[in-house]
C-alpha positions as CSV (number, residue, x, y, z in Angstrom):
1,M,0.2,0.1,0.0
2,H,2.7,2.6,1.0
3,D,4.8,1.8,-2.2
4,R,1.9,2.5,-4.5
5,L,0.7,5.7,-2.7
6,R,4.4,6.8,-2.9
7,A,4.5,5.8,-6.6
8,S,1.4,7.9,-7.3
9,G,3.1,11.1,-6.1
10,M,2.2,11.2,-2.3
11,S,4.7,12.3,0.1
12,E,6.5,9.8,2.3
13,S,4.8,11.1,5.4
14,D,1.2,11.0,4.0
15,A,1.9,7.6,2.3
16,H,2.9,6.2,5.7
17,D,0.0,7.7,7.5
18,L,-2.4,6.7,4.9
19,A,-1.3,3.2,4.3
20,H,-1.5,2.5,8.2
21,T,-5.1,4.1,8.1
22,V,-6.1,1.8,5.3
23,I,-4.6,-1.5,6.8
24,S,-6.0,-0.7,10.4
25,T,-9.5,0.1,8.9
26,M,-9.7,-3.0,6.7
27,E,-8.6,-5.1,9.8
28,G,-11.5,-3.6,11.9
29,A,-13.8,-4.2,8.9
30,E,-12.7,-7.8,8.5
31,L,-13.5,-8.5,12.1
32,A,-16.9,-6.6,12.0
33,A,-17.8,-8.6,8.9
34,Q,-16.9,-11.9,10.5
35,V,-18.9,-11.2,13.7
36,A,-21.7,-10.0,11.6
37,R,-21.5,-12.7,9.1
38,S,-21.9,-10.0,6.3
39,K,-20.0,-8.4,3.8
40,E,-21.4,-5.1,4.4
41,P,-18.7,-3.8,6.7
42,L,-16.0,-4.5,4.2
43,Q,-18.0,-2.8,1.4
44,I,-18.7,0.2,3.5
45,A,-14.8,0.5,4.7
46,G,-13.6,-0.1,1.0
47,K,-16.2,2.8,-0.3
48,H,-15.0,5.1,2.2
49,L,-11.3,4.4,2.0
50,A,-11.6,4.9,-1.7
51,R,-12.9,8.4,-1.3
52,L,-10.3,9.2,1.3
53,I,-7.4,8.1,-0.9
54,A,-9.0,10.1,-3.8
55,L,-8.8,13.2,-1.5
56,H,-5.0,12.8,-1.2
57,Q,-4.5,12.6,-4.8
């Protein structure tokens, strides 16, 4: 994740922070999806992370 963000022109600091945010969010969404037995938490997290990444480009 970090390397792809850097390759897109993002600064080292922003790429580092955003990569951690993405990974942490997806880990939380995965746990929520398992508990709820639903794909919805992953879908919601993915949608909002895509928006967040787009804001940084």
